[in-house]
FILOVEX-212444 format. One line per field, with one value per residue (C-alpha): residue number from 1; residue in one letter; x, y, z. Coordinates in steps of 0.1 Angstrom, whole numbers, plus 5000, padded with zeros to 4 digits. Each point is the difference from the previous one (the first is absolute). Layout:
<atoms>
seq <- (NUM	...) $
type <- (A	...) $
xx <- (X	...) $
yy <- (Y	...) $
zz <- (Z	...) $
</atoms>
This chain:
<atoms>
seq <- (1	2	3	4	5	6	7	8	9	10	11	12	13	14	15	16	17	18	19	20	21	22	23	24	25	26	27	28	29	30	31	32	33	34	35	36	37	38	39	40	41	42	43	44	45	46	47	48	49	50	51	52	53	54	55	56	57	58	59	60	61	62	63	64	65	66	67	68	69	70	71	72	73	74	75	76	77) $
type <- (X	X	X	X	X	X	X	X	X	X	X	X	X	X	X	X	X	X	X	X	X	X	X	X	X	X	X	X	X	X	X	X	X	X	X	X	X	X	X	X	X	X	X	X	X	X	X	X	X	X	X	X	X	X	X	X	X	X	X	X	X	X	X	X	X	X	X	X	X	X	X	X	X	X	X	X	X) $
xx <- (7147	5035	5007	5028	5022	4974	4971	4988	4985	5022	4993	5011	5012	5029	4978	4975	5028	5016	4966	4997	5034	4993	4967	5018	5028	4976	4979	4969	4998	5018	5021	4991	5022	4981	5013	5017	4985	5034	5011	5021	5022	5007	5009	5025	5016	5003	5018	5026	5005	5019	5024	5007	5007	5024	5018	5004	5015	5037	5009	5011	4965	4982	5022	4993	4962	5003	5021	4975	4971	5018	5006	4963	4990	5022	4994	4971	5015) $
yy <- (7286	4987	4968	4992	4970	4978	5013	5025	5033	5031	5036	5010	5036	5011	5021	4972	4976	5024	5003	4962	4996	5027	4982	4967	5015	5018	4969	5015	4970	4967	4990	4964	4978	4969	4966	4983	4966	4983	4976	5019	4969	4997	5037	4996	4970	5018	5029	4975	4982	5028	5006	4962	4998	5029	4984	4967	5016	5009	5036	4993	4985	5030	5023	4981	5002	5038	5005	4982	5020	5033	4990	4993	5032	5021	4980	5022	5034) $
zz <- (4048	5003	5019	5024	4998	5018	4979	5026	4988	5003	4992	4964	5008	5021	5024	5004	5008	5025	5018	5000	5015	5027	5009	5004	5021	5023	5004	4984	4976	5000	4970	4996	4979	4989	5008	4970	5010	5001	5027	5025	5007	4962	4998	5029	4984	4967	5016	5014	4967	4982	5029	5003	4963	5002	5030	4981	4969	4996	4996	4964	4991	5016	4979	4969	5006	5007	4969	4978	5016	4993	4964	4995	5017	4977	4968	4988	5010) $
</atoms>
């Protein structure tokens, strides 16, 4: 059986998945997402870090990083 992004079991076929979604939406079953055992405070700080880094950079430096990333993405195509 296929697994979701957090390792939960999901129906393999389209109809089975549709029935599962319908049951979750109607409240028949609860779609439980397991806890990832990460510290919530650390997750909150991690989300702030990228934005703070972007604010601290000059627009030229951000453009340089974006250009380099685009070149790497398109290198193998």
